[in-house]
ZADO-1210 file (C-alpha; in nm, 4 decimals, padded with zeros to 6 digits):
<atoms>
<atom x="00.5781" y="05.4278" z="15.5426" code="MET" pos="1"/>
<atom x="00.8579" y="05.4772" z="15.2914" code="LYS" pos="2"/>
<atom x="00.7536" y="05.6704" z="14.9795" code="ALA" pos="3"/>
<atom x="00.9510" y="05.7190" z="14.6579" code="ASP" pos="4"/>
<atom x="00.8401" y="06.0811" z="14.6220" code="LYS" pos="5"/>
<atom x="00.6645" y="06.3291" z="14.8528" code="ILE" pos="6"/>
<atom x="00.5302" y="06.6593" z="14.7270" code="ILE" pos="7"/>
<atom x="00.4181" y="06.9338" z="14.9626" code="LYS" pos="8"/>
<atom x="00.3148" y="07.3006" z="14.9535" code="ASN" pos="9"/>
<atom x="00.1294" y="07.2493" z="14.6261" code="ALA" pos="10"/>
<atom x="-00.2110" y="07.3378" z="14.4824" code="LYS" pos="11"/>
<atom x="-00.3300" y="06.9983" z="14.3619" code="ILE" pos="12"/>
<atom x="-00.6446" y="06.9430" z="14.1522" code="PHE" pos="13"/>
<atom x="-00.7383" y="06.5829" z="14.2255" code="THR" pos="14"/>
<atom x="-01.0430" y="06.5287" z="13.9977" code="ALA" pos="15"/>
<atom x="-01.2003" y="06.3535" z="14.2983" code="ASP" pos="16"/>
<atom x="-01.5398" y="06.5018" z="14.3931" code="LYS" pos="17"/>
<atom x="-01.5007" y="06.3985" z="14.7570" code="SER" pos="18"/>
<atom x="-01.1526" y="06.5585" z="14.7814" code="ASN" pos="19"/>
<atom x="-01.1211" y="06.8114" z="14.4941" code="PRO" pos="20"/>
<atom x="-00.8144" y="06.9958" z="14.6223" code="GLN" pos="21"/>
<atom x="-00.5060" y="06.8922" z="14.8169" code="ALA" pos="22"/>
<atom x="-00.1726" y="07.0409" z="14.9188" code="THR" pos="23"/>
<atom x="00.0394" y="06.7259" z="14.9470" code="ALA" pos="24"/>
<atom x="00.0868" y="06.3793" z="14.7990" code="LEU" pos="25"/>
<atom x="00.3067" y="06.0730" z="14.8308" code="ALA" pos="26"/>
<atom x="00.3972" y="05.8218" z="14.5588" code="VAL" pos="27"/>
<atom x="00.5290" y="05.4669" z="14.5992" code="LYS" pos="28"/>
<atom x="00.6023" y="05.2256" z="14.3126" code="ASP" pos="29"/>
<atom x="00.4418" y="05.4651" z="14.0630" code="GLY" pos="30"/>
<atom x="00.1110" y="05.4881" z="14.2512" code="LYS" pos="31"/>
<atom x="-00.0384" y="05.7562" z="14.4718" code="PHE" pos="32"/>
<atom x="-00.0411" y="05.6269" z="14.8286" code="VAL" pos="33"/>
<atom x="-00.1538" y="05.9567" z="14.9830" code="TYR" pos="34"/>
<atom x="-00.3282" y="06.2709" z="14.8589" code="VAL" pos="35"/>
<atom x="-00.4441" y="06.5281" z="15.1111" code="GLY" pos="36"/>
<atom x="-00.3088" y="06.7968" z="15.3409" code="ASP" pos="37"/>
<atom x="00.0477" y="06.8279" z="15.4686" code="GLU" pos="38"/>
<atom x="-00.0465" y="06.7009" z="15.8153" code="ALA" pos="39"/>
<atom x="-00.1074" y="06.3565" z="15.6604" code="GLY" pos="40"/>
<atom x="00.2522" y="06.3407" z="15.5394" code="LEU" pos="41"/>
<atom x="00.3676" y="06.2647" z="15.8947" code="ALA" pos="42"/>
<atom x="00.3139" y="05.8956" z="15.8178" code="ASP" pos="43"/>
<atom x="00.5519" y="05.9034" z="15.5170" code="TYR" pos="44"/>
<atom x="00.9244" y="05.9450" z="15.4692" code="GLU" pos="45"/>
<atom x="01.1184" y="05.9865" z="15.1472" code="GLY" pos="46"/>
<atom x="01.2459" y="06.2429" z="14.8981" code="GLU" pos="47"/>
<atom x="01.0511" y="06.5661" z="14.9562" code="VAL" pos="48"/>
<atom x="00.9859" y="06.8346" z="14.6953" code="THR" pos="49"/>
<atom x="00.8406" y="07.1692" z="14.8082" code="ASP" pos="50"/>
<atom x="00.6509" y="07.3174" z="14.5133" code="LEU" pos="51"/>
<atom x="00.6192" y="07.6630" z="14.6650" code="GLY" pos="52"/>
<atom x="00.2454" y="07.6795" z="14.6001" code="GLY" pos="53"/>
<atom x="00.2640" y="07.5745" z="14.2322" code="ARG" pos="54"/>
<atom x="-00.0280" y="07.3960" z="14.0633" code="PHE" pos="55"/>
<atom x="-00.0505" y="07.0219" z="13.9833" code="ILE" pos="56"/>
<atom x="-00.3232" y="06.8439" z="13.7874" code="MET" pos="57"/>
<atom x="-00.3636" y="06.4930" z="13.6444" code="PRO" pos="58"/>
<atom x="-00.2201" y="06.4379" z="13.2987" code="GLY" pos="59"/>
<atom x="-00.4695" y="06.4431" z="13.0146" code="ILE" pos="60"/>
<atom x="-00.4007" y="06.1531" z="12.7826" code="ILE" pos="61"/>
<atom x="-00.5728" y="06.1280" z="12.4465" code="ASP" pos="62"/>
<atom x="-00.5181" y="05.7788" z="12.3109" code="SER" pos="63"/>
<atom x="-00.7315" y="05.7790" z="11.9986" code="HIS" pos="64"/>
<atom x="-00.5785" y="05.7546" z="11.6522" code="VAL" pos="65"/>
<atom x="-00.6586" y="05.9346" z="11.3264" code="HIS" pos="66"/>
<atom x="-00.5998" y="05.6978" z="11.0376" code="ILE" pos="67"/>
<atom x="-00.4285" y="05.8764" z="10.7485" code="THR" pos="68"/>
<atom x="-00.3265" y="05.5926" z="10.5181" code="PHE" pos="69"/>
<atom x="-00.3022" y="05.6477" z="10.1449" code="GLY" pos="70"/>
<atom x="-00.5361" y="05.5338" z="09.8673" code="ALA" pos="71"/>
<atom x="-00.6389" y="05.1710" z="09.8463" code="GLY" pos="72"/>
<atom x="-00.7695" y="05.1397" z="10.2003" code="TYR" pos="73"/>
<atom x="-01.1338" y="05.1333" z="10.2937" code="GLU" pos="74"/>
<atom x="-01.2235" y="05.4201" z="10.5229" code="PHE" pos="75"/>
<atom x="-01.5141" y="05.3943" z="10.7611" code="THR" pos="76"/>
<atom x="-01.6795" y="05.7067" z="10.8946" code="ALA" pos="77"/>
<atom x="-01.9381" y="05.7356" z="11.1658" code="PHE" pos="78"/>
<atom x="-02.2028" y="06.0057" z="11.1544" code="ARG" pos="79"/>
<atom x="-02.3478" y="06.0963" z="11.4927" code="ALA" pos="80"/>
<atom x="-02.7135" y="06.1883" z="11.5049" code="GLU" pos="81"/>
<atom x="-02.9014" y="06.3069" z="11.8064" code="LYS" pos="82"/>
<atom x="-03.1231" y="06.0181" z="11.9156" code="ALA" pos="83"/>
<atom x="-03.3712" y="06.2140" z="12.1232" code="GLY" pos="84"/>
<atom x="-03.4224" y="06.4808" z="12.3818" code="SER" pos="85"/>
<atom x="-03.2158" y="06.2857" z="12.6351" code="SER" pos="86"/>
<atom x="-02.8991" y="06.4160" z="12.4681" code="GLY" pos="87"/>
<atom x="-02.7732" y="06.0701" z="12.3700" code="THR" pos="88"/>
<atom x="-02.6283" y="06.0044" z="12.0275" code="PHE" pos="89"/>
<atom x="-02.6416" y="05.7102" z="11.7927" code="SER" pos="90"/>
<atom x="-02.3906" y="05.6298" z="11.5208" code="ALA" pos="91"/>
<atom x="-02.4628" y="05.5204" z="11.1645" code="LYS" pos="92"/>
<atom x="-02.1899" y="05.3567" z="10.9615" code="ARG" pos="93"/>
<atom x="-02.0965" y="05.5061" z="10.6259" code="ASN" pos="94"/>
<atom x="-01.8487" y="05.3030" z="10.4204" code="THR" pos="95"/>
<atom x="-01.6530" y="05.4551" z="10.1338" code="ARG" pos="96"/>
<atom x="-01.3842" y="05.3019" z="09.9099" code="CYS" pos="97"/>
</atoms>
């Protein structure tokens, strides 16, 4: 199979409990089509990058926003309180002007 990018000789943290570490991966159309050992790369052809044993991990993306508008806007805050011994939390709304 043709891949856009092949990476080998890497230390890859996959965040997958069933396959937590890998040494190779292949990407096609922006998606992982293979993650595993280098023997599995035999089924793929494409641009190969040898990472020389360097580490790769998934990107950590934080997509929340902190609102910092000026005066005149209503701000809503949530106060978390422990709901019980189960470790869950509930939120109570506090509105300020």
